[in-house]
Structures are given as structure tokens and as C-alpha cells.
LOPATI-931181 format. One record per residue (C-alpha): residue in one letter; x, y, z. Coordinates in pm, 1 decimal, padded with zeros to 6 digits. Layout:
N
<rec><resn>A</resn><u>X</u><v>Y</v><w>Z</w></rec>
...
! end
This chain:
255
<rec><resn>M</resn><u>00000.0</u><v>00000.0</v><w>00000.0</w></rec>
<rec><resn>P</resn><u>00121.6</u><v>00353.8</v><w>-00071.0</w></rec>
<rec><resn>R</resn><u>00258.3</u><v>00549.4</v><w>00222.3</w></rec>
<rec><resn>Y</resn><u>00131.6</u><v>00903.2</v><w>00262.6</w></rec>
<rec><resn>S</resn><u>00360.5</u><v>01183.8</v><w>00372.0</w></rec>
<rec><resn>R</resn><u>00124.4</u><v>01274.6</v><w>00657.1</w></rec>
<rec><resn>E</resn><u>00214.8</u><v>00937.1</v><w>00813.2</w></rec>
<rec><resn>D</resn><u>00573.0</u><v>01068.4</v><w>00836.9</w></rec>
<rec><resn>A</resn><u>00477.8</u><v>01405.8</v><w>00983.1</w></rec>
<rec><resn>L</resn><u>00682.9</u><v>01503.5</v><w>01286.3</w></rec>
<rec><resn>S</resn><u>00538.0</u><v>01555.5</v><w>01629.9</w></rec>
<rec><resn>E</resn><u>00580.3</u><v>01898.1</v><w>01786.3</w></rec>
<rec><resn>R</resn><u>00855.2</u><v>01757.9</v><w>02007.8</w></rec>
<rec><resn>E</resn><u>01041.6</u><v>01614.1</v><w>01708.3</w></rec>
<rec><resn>L</resn><u>01006.5</u><v>01943.3</v><w>01523.2</w></rec>
<rec><resn>E</resn><u>01153.9</u><v>02130.0</v><w>01818.1</w></rec>
<rec><resn>L</resn><u>01442.4</u><v>01881.9</v><w>01832.7</w></rec>
<rec><resn>L</resn><u>01501.4</u><v>01932.5</v><w>01460.8</w></rec>
<rec><resn>L</resn><u>01517.9</u><v>02310.7</v><w>01503.1</w></rec>
<rec><resn>R</resn><u>01755.8</u><v>02275.8</v><w>01797.3</w></rec>
<rec><resn>A</resn><u>01974.5</u><v>02043.2</v><w>01591.6</w></rec>
<rec><resn>A</resn><u>01992.8</u><v>02302.2</v><w>01314.2</w></rec>
<rec><resn>R</resn><u>02138.5</u><v>02549.9</v><w>01563.3</w></rec>
<rec><resn>E</resn><u>02429.4</u><v>02311.4</v><w>01623.2</w></rec>
<rec><resn>M</resn><u>02546.4</u><v>02337.6</v><w>01261.4</w></rec>
<rec><resn>E</resn><u>02823.7</u><v>02569.9</v><w>01153.6</w></rec>
<rec><resn>P</resn><u>02723.5</u><v>02917.6</v><w>01032.7</w></rec>
<rec><resn>P</resn><u>02565.4</u><v>02997.2</v><w>00792.2</w></rec>
<rec><resn>R</resn><u>02426.4</u><v>02643.2</v><w>00766.5</w></rec>
<rec><resn>D</resn><u>02262.6</u><v>02677.3</v><w>01105.3</w></rec>
<rec><resn>F</resn><u>02040.8</u><v>02965.9</v><w>00996.4</w></rec>
<rec><resn>E</resn><u>01981.3</u><v>02831.7</v><w>00645.9</w></rec>
<rec><resn>T</resn><u>01867.7</u><v>02495.5</v><w>00784.8</w></rec>
<rec><resn>R</resn><u>01634.3</u><v>02662.9</v><w>01033.4</w></rec>
<rec><resn>L</resn><u>01495.7</u><v>02865.5</v><w>00742.8</w></rec>
<rec><resn>I</resn><u>01429.6</u><v>02544.0</v><w>00549.5</w></rec>
<rec><resn>I</resn><u>01252.4</u><v>02385.6</v><w>00847.3</w></rec>
<rec><resn>N</resn><u>01042.3</u><v>02693.5</v><w>00916.9</w></rec>
<rec><resn>L</resn><u>00940.8</u><v>02732.9</v><w>00552.8</w></rec>
<rec><resn>T</resn><u>00837.3</u><v>02370.5</v><w>00512.0</w></rec>
<rec><resn>A</resn><u>00725.4</u><v>02251.0</v><w>00857.5</w></rec>
<rec><resn>K</resn><u>00572.4</u><v>02572.5</v><w>00991.2</w></rec>
<rec><resn>M</resn><u>00450.4</u><v>02741.9</v><w>00674.0</w></rec>
<rec><resn>G</resn><u>00384.6</u><v>02446.9</v><w>00446.2</w></rec>
<rec><resn>L</resn><u>00597.0</u><v>02542.5</v><w>00145.3</w></rec>
<rec><resn>R</resn><u>00690.7</u><v>02267.3</v><w>-00096.9</w></rec>
<rec><resn>S</resn><u>01064.6</u><v>02207.1</v><w>-00123.1</w></rec>
<rec><resn>G</resn><u>01065.6</u><v>02341.4</v><w>-00480.7</w></rec>
<rec><resn>E</resn><u>00895.6</u><v>02659.6</v><w>-00357.6</w></rec>
<rec><resn>A</resn><u>01141.0</u><v>02699.3</v><w>-00071.3</w></rec>
<rec><resn>A</resn><u>01437.4</u><v>02642.0</v><w>-00302.3</w></rec>
<rec><resn>H</resn><u>01318.4</u><v>02926.5</v><w>-00527.8</w></rec>
<rec><resn>L</resn><u>01231.0</u><v>03173.7</v><w>-00253.7</w></rec>
<rec><resn>R</resn><u>01334.7</u><v>03531.8</v><w>-00324.8</w></rec>
<rec><resn>A</resn><u>01335.8</u><v>03824.6</v><w>-00085.3</w></rec>
<rec><resn>E</resn><u>01095.0</u><v>03999.1</v><w>-00324.1</w></rec>
<rec><resn>W</resn><u>00838.0</u><v>03723.5</v><w>-00257.0</w></rec>
<rec><resn>V</resn><u>00819.6</u><v>03845.0</v><w>00102.2</w></rec>
<rec><resn>N</resn><u>00559.2</u><v>04109.0</v><w>00170.0</w></rec>
<rec><resn>T</resn><u>00693.3</u><v>04253.5</v><w>00493.8</w></rec>
<rec><resn>H</resn><u>00405.0</u><v>04499.4</v><w>00529.3</w></rec>
<rec><resn>D</resn><u>00137.2</u><v>04228.3</v><w>00534.8</w></rec>
<rec><resn>R</resn><u>00378.7</u><v>03964.8</v><w>00669.3</w></rec>
<rec><resn>M</resn><u>00310.2</u><v>03724.1</v><w>00387.6</w></rec>
<rec><resn>I</resn><u>00518.2</u><v>03510.0</v><w>00155.8</w></rec>
<rec><resn>E</resn><u>00357.1</u><v>03543.8</v><w>-00186.8</w></rec>
<rec><resn>I</resn><u>00414.7</u><v>03242.8</v><w>-00411.7</w></rec>
<rec><resn>P</resn><u>00393.9</u><v>03363.0</v><w>-00774.9</w></rec>
<rec><resn>Q</resn><u>00245.3</u><v>03176.6</v><w>-01067.8</w></rec>
<rec><resn>Y</resn><u>00575.6</u><v>03209.1</v><w>-01256.3</w></rec>
<rec><resn>D</resn><u>00924.5</u><v>03331.7</v><w>-01179.9</w></rec>
<rec><resn>P</resn><u>01219.7</u><v>03290.9</v><w>-01421.2</w></rec>
<rec><resn>C</resn><u>01478.6</u><v>03067.4</v><w>-01256.8</w></rec>
<rec><resn>D</resn><u>01832.4</u><v>03199.8</v><w>-01220.3</w></rec>
<rec><resn>F</resn><u>01931.0</u><v>02986.8</v><w>-00921.3</w></rec>
<rec><resn>G</resn><u>02194.3</u><v>02781.7</v><w>-01107.0</w></rec>
<rec><resn>K</resn><u>02557.2</u><v>02861.6</v><w>-01172.1</w></rec>
<rec><resn>G</resn><u>02612.7</u><v>03184.5</v><w>-01359.0</w></rec>
<rec><resn>D</resn><u>02252.3</u><v>03285.7</v><w>-01291.4</w></rec>
<rec><resn>H</resn><u>02125.3</u><v>03013.7</v><w>-01524.0</w></rec>
<rec><resn>A</resn><u>01834.4</u><v>02782.7</v><w>-01444.6</w></rec>
<rec><resn>C</resn><u>01903.5</u><v>02542.5</v><w>-01159.4</w></rec>
<rec><resn>G</resn><u>01934.8</u><v>02165.8</v><w>-01191.8</w></rec>
<rec><resn>Y</resn><u>01586.6</u><v>02114.1</v><w>-01047.6</w></rec>
<rec><resn>C</resn><u>01425.9</u><v>02332.2</v><w>-01314.1</w></rec>
<rec><resn>R</resn><u>01633.7</u><v>02173.1</v><w>-01589.0</w></rec>
<rec><resn>N</resn><u>01515.3</u><v>01830.3</v><w>-01479.3</w></rec>
<rec><resn>R</resn><u>01154.8</u><v>01948.6</v><w>-01469.2</w></rec>
<rec><resn>A</resn><u>01194.4</u><v>02085.0</v><w>-01823.2</w></rec>
<rec><resn>R</resn><u>01323.2</u><v>01746.1</v><w>-01940.6</w></rec>
<rec><resn>D</resn><u>01033.8</u><v>01572.4</v><w>-01764.9</w></rec>
<rec><resn>Y</resn><u>00793.2</u><v>01804.4</v><w>-01944.8</w></rec>
<rec><resn>L</resn><u>00943.8</u><v>01714.7</v><w>-02280.8</w></rec>
<rec><resn>D</resn><u>00926.9</u><v>01343.3</v><w>-02201.5</w></rec>
<rec><resn>T</resn><u>00560.8</u><v>01376.3</v><w>-02107.3</w></rec>
<rec><resn>H</resn><u>00430.2</u><v>01619.9</v><w>-02370.9</w></rec>
<rec><resn>N</resn><u>00652.2</u><v>01590.5</v><w>-02676.9</w></rec>
<rec><resn>T</resn><u>00562.9</u><v>01328.0</v><w>-02932.3</w></rec>
<rec><resn>T</resn><u>00725.2</u><v>01157.2</v><w>-03233.6</w></rec>
<rec><resn>I</resn><u>00630.7</u><v>01122.0</v><w>-03598.0</w></rec>
<rec><resn>E</resn><u>00602.4</u><v>00746.5</v><w>-03549.3</w></rec>
<rec><resn>A</resn><u>00361.9</u><v>00783.9</v><w>-03256.6</w></rec>
<rec><resn>E</resn><u>00145.9</u><v>01034.9</v><w>-03444.2</w></rec>
<rec><resn>A</resn><u>00146.4</u><v>00817.0</v><w>-03756.3</w></rec>
<rec><resn>R</resn><u>00018.3</u><v>00523.2</v><w>-03549.4</w></rec>
<rec><resn>A</resn><u>-00251.8</u><v>00744.5</v><w>-03399.1</w></rec>
<rec><resn>L</resn><u>-00359.1</u><v>00861.4</v><w>-03745.1</w></rec>
<rec><resn>R</resn><u>-00370.7</u><v>00505.0</v><w>-03873.7</w></rec>
<rec><resn>D</resn><u>-00588.7</u><v>00407.3</v><w>-03577.6</w></rec>
<rec><resn>E</resn><u>-00812.5</u><v>00703.6</v><w>-03660.4</w></rec>
<rec><resn>F</resn><u>-00833.7</u><v>00669.3</v><w>-04038.5</w></rec>
<rec><resn>G</resn><u>-00737.4</u><v>00306.2</v><w>-04099.3</w></rec>
<rec><resn>D</resn><u>-00594.6</u><v>00257.9</v><w>-04448.2</w></rec>
<rec><resn>D</resn><u>-00799.0</u><v>00535.8</v><w>-04607.3</w></rec>
<rec><resn>L</resn><u>-00493.6</u><v>00759.9</v><w>-04647.2</w></rec>
<rec><resn>P</resn><u>-00174.2</u><v>00690.5</v><w>-04844.3</w></rec>
<rec><resn>D</resn><u>00150.3</u><v>00641.9</v><w>-04650.6</w></rec>
<rec><resn>D</resn><u>00300.5</u><v>00976.5</v><w>-04755.9</w></rec>
<rec><resn>T</resn><u>-00012.2</u><v>01156.2</v><w>-04630.4</w></rec>
<rec><resn>F</resn><u>00016.6</u><v>00978.5</v><w>-04294.7</w></rec>
<rec><resn>H</resn><u>00377.5</u><v>01096.2</v><w>-04269.6</w></rec>
<rec><resn>E</resn><u>00289.9</u><v>01452.0</v><w>-04371.3</w></rec>
<rec><resn>K</resn><u>00004.0</u><v>01484.6</v><w>-04124.1</w></rec>
<rec><resn>A</resn><u>00209.6</u><v>01321.3</v><w>-03848.0</w></rec>
<rec><resn>S</resn><u>00488.1</u><v>01574.3</v><w>-03910.1</w></rec>
<rec><resn>E</resn><u>00237.4</u><v>01858.9</v><w>-03886.7</w></rec>
<rec><resn>R</resn><u>00109.5</u><v>01731.9</v><w>-03551.5</w></rec>
<rec><resn>V</resn><u>00463.9</u><v>01702.1</v><w>-03415.3</w></rec>
<rec><resn>A</resn><u>00543.2</u><v>02057.6</v><w>-03526.6</w></rec>
<rec><resn>E</resn><u>00227.0</u><v>02185.6</v><w>-03354.9</w></rec>
<rec><resn>T</resn><u>00282.7</u><v>01992.2</v><w>-03031.8</w></rec>
<rec><resn>N</resn><u>00652.9</u><v>01972.9</v><w>-02959.6</w></rec>
<rec><resn>I</resn><u>00863.0</u><v>02240.4</v><w>-02795.9</w></rec>
<rec><resn>S</resn><u>01238.5</u><v>02265.5</v><w>-02751.8</w></rec>
<rec><resn>F</resn><u>01429.6</u><v>02217.1</v><w>-02428.8</w></rec>
<rec><resn>E</resn><u>01502.7</u><v>02591.2</v><w>-02425.2</w></rec>
<rec><resn>D</resn><u>01132.0</u><v>02671.3</v><w>-02455.7</w></rec>
<rec><resn>A</resn><u>01048.7</u><v>02426.4</v><w>-02176.2</w></rec>
<rec><resn>L</resn><u>01319.3</u><v>02581.2</v><w>-01960.5</w></rec>
<rec><resn>D</resn><u>01181.4</u><v>02930.9</v><w>-02022.6</w></rec>
<rec><resn>R</resn><u>00864.0</u><v>02820.0</v><w>-01844.4</w></rec>
<rec><resn>R</resn><u>01053.4</u><v>02748.7</v><w>-01521.1</w></rec>
<rec><resn>W</resn><u>01016.3</u><v>02820.1</v><w>-01236.1</w></rec>
<rec><resn>N</resn><u>00644.7</u><v>02762.5</v><w>-01183.5</w></rec>
<rec><resn>P</resn><u>00462.8</u><v>02605.5</v><w>-00888.1</w></rec>
<rec><resn>K</resn><u>00321.1</u><v>02254.6</v><w>-00893.7</w></rec>
<rec><resn>T</resn><u>-00044.6</u><v>02343.3</v><w>-00952.2</w></rec>
<rec><resn>P</resn><u>-00251.0</u><v>02657.2</v><w>-01025.9</w></rec>
<rec><resn>N</resn><u>-00364.7</u><v>02651.4</v><w>-00660.6</w></rec>
<rec><resn>S</resn><u>-00002.7</u><v>02684.7</v><w>-00553.6</w></rec>
<rec><resn>E</resn><u>-00005.8</u><v>03054.1</v><w>-00638.0</w></rec>
<rec><resn>R</resn><u>-00095.1</u><v>03183.0</v><w>-00293.4</w></rec>
<rec><resn>S</resn><u>-00004.7</u><v>03404.9</v><w>00001.5</w></rec>
<rec><resn>I</resn><u>00109.4</u><v>03244.9</v><w>00326.2</w></rec>
<rec><resn>P</resn><u>00124.6</u><v>03440.2</v><w>00654.4</w></rec>
<rec><resn>F</resn><u>00444.6</u><v>03414.6</v><w>00857.0</w></rec>
<rec><resn>D</resn><u>00347.2</u><v>03609.9</v><w>01168.6</w></rec>
<rec><resn>H</resn><u>00157.7</u><v>03321.8</v><w>01331.2</w></rec>
<rec><resn>D</resn><u>00483.2</u><v>03218.0</v><w>01500.0</w></rec>
<rec><resn>V</resn><u>00729.4</u><v>03476.3</v><w>01629.3</w></rec>
<rec><resn>R</resn><u>01034.2</u><v>03256.7</v><w>01560.4</w></rec>
<rec><resn>V</resn><u>00919.7</u><v>03201.7</v><w>01202.8</w></rec>
<rec><resn>Q</resn><u>00868.0</u><v>03576.4</v><w>01162.4</w></rec>
<rec><resn>L</resn><u>01216.1</u><v>03655.8</v><w>01292.5</w></rec>
<rec><resn>C</resn><u>01364.3</u><v>03393.9</v><w>01060.6</w></rec>
<rec><resn>I</resn><u>01188.8</u><v>03535.2</v><w>00753.0</w></rec>
<rec><resn>E</resn><u>01283.4</u><v>03890.9</v><w>00846.1</w></rec>
<rec><resn>R</resn><u>01648.7</u><v>03789.0</v><w>00878.8</w></rec>
<rec><resn>F</resn><u>01630.6</u><v>03620.2</v><w>00537.9</w></rec>
<rec><resn>V</resn><u>01503.4</u><v>03942.1</v><w>00379.6</w></rec>
<rec><resn>D</resn><u>01776.1</u><v>04145.7</v><w>00551.9</w></rec>
<rec><resn>E</resn><u>02065.2</u><v>03917.8</v><w>00453.1</w></rec>
<rec><resn>Y</resn><u>01970.8</u><v>03739.0</v><w>00128.8</w></rec>
<rec><resn>D</resn><u>01834.8</u><v>03821.6</v><w>-00215.5</w></rec>
<rec><resn>K</resn><u>01729.0</u><v>03463.7</v><w>-00281.8</w></rec>
<rec><resn>F</resn><u>01738.4</u><v>03120.7</v><w>-00124.1</w></rec>
<rec><resn>P</resn><u>02103.6</u><v>03025.9</v><w>-00076.3</w></rec>
<rec><resn>V</resn><u>02102.2</u><v>02649.4</v><w>-00145.6</w></rec>
<rec><resn>S</resn><u>01982.1</u><v>02413.1</v><w>-00418.1</w></rec>
<rec><resn>K</resn><u>01689.3</u><v>02177.7</v><w>-00378.7</w></rec>
<rec><resn>A</resn><u>01928.1</u><v>01881.1</v><w>-00351.2</w></rec>
<rec><resn>T</resn><u>02124.6</u><v>02059.4</v><w>-00078.1</w></rec>
<rec><resn>L</resn><u>01796.4</u><v>02143.1</v><w>00094.8</w></rec>
<rec><resn>N</resn><u>01725.5</u><v>01769.8</v><w>00119.9</w></rec>
<rec><resn>R</resn><u>02071.9</u><v>01701.4</v><w>00259.4</w></rec>
<rec><resn>R</resn><u>02038.7</u><v>01975.5</v><w>00521.3</w></rec>
<rec><resn>V</resn><u>01711.4</u><v>01826.2</v><w>00646.4</w></rec>
<rec><resn>N</resn><u>01869.1</u><v>01481.4</v><w>00665.9</w></rec>
<rec><resn>R</resn><u>02169.3</u><v>01617.6</v><w>00856.4</w></rec>
<rec><resn>A</resn><u>01950.0</u><v>01800.9</v><w>01108.3</w></rec>
<rec><resn>A</resn><u>01746.9</u><v>01482.0</v><w>01164.7</w></rec>
<rec><resn>E</resn><u>02069.9</u><v>01288.3</v><w>01220.7</w></rec>
<rec><resn>I</resn><u>02193.8</u><v>01540.9</v><w>01479.1</w></rec>
<rec><resn>A</resn><u>01851.2</u><v>01541.3</v><w>01646.4</w></rec>
<rec><resn>G</resn><u>01857.8</u><v>01163.1</v><w>01677.7</w></rec>
<rec><resn>I</resn><u>01526.4</u><v>01119.8</v><w>01495.3</w></rec>
<rec><resn>S</resn><u>01528.7</u><v>00760.0</v><w>01382.9</w></rec>
<rec><resn>H</resn><u>01251.9</u><v>00759.1</v><w>01121.7</w></rec>
<rec><resn>N</resn><u>01279.3</u><v>00909.7</v><w>00775.5</w></rec>
<rec><resn>V</resn><u>01266.7</u><v>01290.4</v><w>00769.5</w></rec>
<rec><resn>Y</resn><u>01236.6</u><v>01458.2</v><w>00430.1</w></rec>
<rec><resn>P</resn><u>01103.1</u><v>01793.2</v><w>00303.6</w></rec>
<rec><resn>H</resn><u>00758.6</u><v>01666.7</v><w>00202.9</w></rec>
<rec><resn>A</resn><u>00717.5</u><v>01508.1</v><w>00546.5</w></rec>
<rec><resn>L</resn><u>00795.1</u><v>01851.1</v><w>00692.1</w></rec>
<rec><resn>R</resn><u>00525.0</u><v>02003.0</v><w>00471.5</w></rec>
<rec><resn>A</resn><u>00290.9</u><v>01733.5</v><w>00604.0</w></rec>
<rec><resn>T</resn><u>00397.3</u><v>01840.5</v><w>00952.6</w></rec>
<rec><resn>A</resn><u>00271.2</u><v>02190.8</v><w>00877.5</w></rec>
<rec><resn>G</resn><u>-00060.0</u><v>02047.5</v><w>00761.6</w></rec>
<rec><resn>S</resn><u>-00088.9</u><v>01839.9</v><w>01078.5</w></rec>
<rec><resn>L</resn><u>-00002.9</u><v>02132.5</v><w>01305.7</w></rec>
<rec><resn>F</resn><u>-00255.8</u><v>02360.0</v><w>01135.1</w></rec>
<rec><resn>A</resn><u>-00524.4</u><v>02090.4</v><w>01155.0</w></rec>
<rec><resn>A</resn><u>-00451.9</u><v>02037.1</v><w>01524.7</w></rec>
<rec><resn>R</resn><u>-00523.4</u><v>02405.2</v><w>01581.1</w></rec>
<rec><resn>N</resn><u>-00867.0</u><v>02377.5</v><w>01418.7</w></rec>
<rec><resn>V</resn><u>-00774.9</u><v>02547.2</v><w>01091.3</w></rec>
<rec><resn>S</resn><u>-01066.7</u><v>02483.5</v><w>00855.0</w></rec>
<rec><resn>P</resn><u>-01034.8</u><v>02262.7</v><w>00545.7</w></rec>
<rec><resn>Y</resn><u>-01080.8</u><v>02565.9</v><w>00319.6</w></rec>
<rec><resn>A</resn><u>-00804.6</u><v>02757.9</v><w>00496.9</w></rec>
<rec><resn>L</resn><u>-00578.7</u><v>02452.5</v><w>00480.1</w></rec>
<rec><resn>M</resn><u>-00633.5</u><v>02431.1</v><w>00105.2</w></rec>
<rec><resn>G</resn><u>-00541.0</u><v>02796.4</v><w>00067.7</w></rec>
<rec><resn>I</resn><u>-00229.9</u><v>02782.8</v><w>00286.5</w></rec>
<rec><resn>L</resn><u>-00094.6</u><v>02455.5</v><w>00151.4</w></rec>
<rec><resn>G</resn><u>-00198.7</u><v>02512.0</v><w>-00209.6</w></rec>
<rec><resn>W</resn><u>-00400.2</u><v>02190.8</v><w>-00235.6</w></rec>
<rec><resn>Q</resn><u>-00652.9</u><v>02129.8</v><w>-00511.9</w></rec>
<rec><resn>D</resn><u>-00838.4</u><v>01847.1</v><w>-00339.8</w></rec>
<rec><resn>M</resn><u>-01066.4</u><v>01914.2</v><w>-00042.0</w></rec>
<rec><resn>E</resn><u>-01031.8</u><v>01549.8</v><w>00062.4</w></rec>
<rec><resn>T</resn><u>-00661.9</u><v>01603.3</v><w>00127.8</w></rec>
<rec><resn>A</resn><u>-00742.6</u><v>01881.0</v><w>00374.7</w></rec>
<rec><resn>R</resn><u>-01013.9</u><v>01674.0</v><w>00539.4</w></rec>
<rec><resn>S</resn><u>-00778.7</u><v>01379.0</v><w>00579.5</w></rec>
<rec><resn>Y</resn><u>-00543.4</u><v>01593.8</v><w>00786.7</w></rec>
<rec><resn>I</resn><u>-00824.9</u><v>01719.5</v><w>01005.7</w></rec>
<rec><resn>S</resn><u>-00970.0</u><v>01371.9</v><w>01064.5</w></rec>
<rec><resn>A</resn><u>-00622.7</u><v>01237.9</v><w>01144.3</w></rec>
<rec><resn>S</resn><u>-00543.4</u><v>01507.5</v><w>01401.3</w></rec>
<rec><resn>D</resn><u>-00498.9</u><v>01325.0</v><w>01731.8</w></rec>
<rec><resn>E</resn><u>-00424.8</u><v>01652.0</v><w>01913.2</w></rec>
<rec><resn>S</resn><u>-00747.9</u><v>01812.7</v><w>01797.2</w></rec>
<rec><resn>A</resn><u>-00945.5</u><v>01503.1</v><w>01896.2</w></rec>
<rec><resn>A</resn><u>-00781.5</u><v>01495.3</v><w>02239.3</w></rec>
<rec><resn>R</resn><u>-00855.8</u><v>01864.4</v><w>02295.8</w></rec>
<rec><resn>E</resn><u>-01221.7</u><v>01813.7</v><w>02206.0</w></rec>
<rec><resn>L</resn><u>-01251.8</u><v>01508.0</v><w>02431.2</w></rec>
<rec><resn>R</resn><u>-01099.7</u><v>01695.4</v><w>02728.8</w></rec>
<rec><resn>S</resn><u>-01328.6</u><v>01992.9</v><w>02673.5</w></rec>
<rec><resn>K</resn><u>-01633.9</u><v>01766.5</v><w>02696.5</w></rec>
<rec><resn>H</resn><u>-01526.0</u><v>01628.5</v><w>03034.1</w></rec>
<rec><resn>R</resn><u>-01452.7</u><v>01949.2</v><w>03221.5</w></rec>
! end
């Protein structure tokens, strides 16, 4: 059976241990790792969103991080697109680009033998020209968030330590200082220092944010907005799985 990231969400104690462990790293890794943890586990950013964070995304007046629908990536070496965006561009080509052979087979399925072979080839070539894009064109579309719902504004003043962390980021950085791959390694290193035995990874930290919000009676609609989910059932699953919320309700009924 598939394992859901919410099953790997950290408890509040484990999250605190993870943040303490980040402080034991050498500067500037200590702050950068705390930033990663706060963005993912306390604000619910996806790792790809965190890895493309810019200071200009931060609305300090309203104390919001504003995830855009599109932002040209210059997080790689020499201000080129980063490895994550290059891989996503290749994945897009693999998924959406087609071949003359594939289109010719589709046309033959559609028309049978009613068209001569050279017409099949001509029409297949036309479809490929209309559909396919180059790697450079695919790369020009990066960075963009995972889904249309991912364009959103996320408050960061619900936790004073998160707010101080974001404010320091804006003061000291123009954009997120590490790659997505390094982000993963930093999380793993903090978990190792913290002595957390089970698997800790960025999406589990995002699930931690969902669990913490649900435990504080955040509504399904608000959860969808904060986390950028498209499916209401995902939000409801976090609320129904919130042991802390259930315990609080049970205690309130017996006082």
C-alpha cells in the first residue's frame, strides 16, 4: 500500500528537536537549515517553492510570503536555471513531446488505411510541429509552482520565531542560498543530529505543517489555501487524522 507523507509528519517535540539540531550546525548552515525547516514545517511550502524563494516574494508589510504563478529561474551557476528546473523541463518534454512514429500510429488508428503512406507521414509531421517544444522553450517556463492553486499568500506572523527567521532572510539574502538537492541534505543532517530515527524529508515537513494547522482547528478551506491543495479530501484527511485536535475536544467535553 502507498505510504502518505502525513504518516511521516513530525510531532511537535520532534520538530523542536530538529530546530535545535539546526542550531548546532556551523554558520551559515545553522540559519539556512532553520529557514528550510520553518518554511516547510511551519509554513507548508513545498521544497521546490522553498528552493526558489526570493526576498521579493516576502511582503513585509502584510507579513506574507507570496508564491507567484511564474518566476524565471536563475538559481543555477552563472545565474542560469538550476538543476531542479532543468530536470523538470526534461520531464515536461518526455511527457508532452511526441514523435512522428507515434502520431502516424494514432492517425492510422483514426483513419485506418484510407490515407496513403506519404499523407500519414505529412500529417504526423504537422502534428509534431504543432505539439513539440524545444528544451530551451520548456526551460523558459521554469520556475512555476506545482499546480494553479499553488499561487498563494502564506502568513508568517503566526509564530514569532518564524517571523524573525523570515525577516532575517530578507535582511541578509536576495534569494534562497542552497539548491533543492542541498535542501534535502540539510534536512537529513539536522534529523541525524537530532537523533530522529525515522525518515525525515522535506515533504514530510510540509505534512507536519498540515498536521499542526489541523490540530489548531484550521478549517479545510483555509488549509487548502495555505498549503496550495486542489483536493478538499486532502485537507479533510489531515483534520480527521489530528490526534491533538481530537484529544482537545474530548478533554473539553469532560470538564
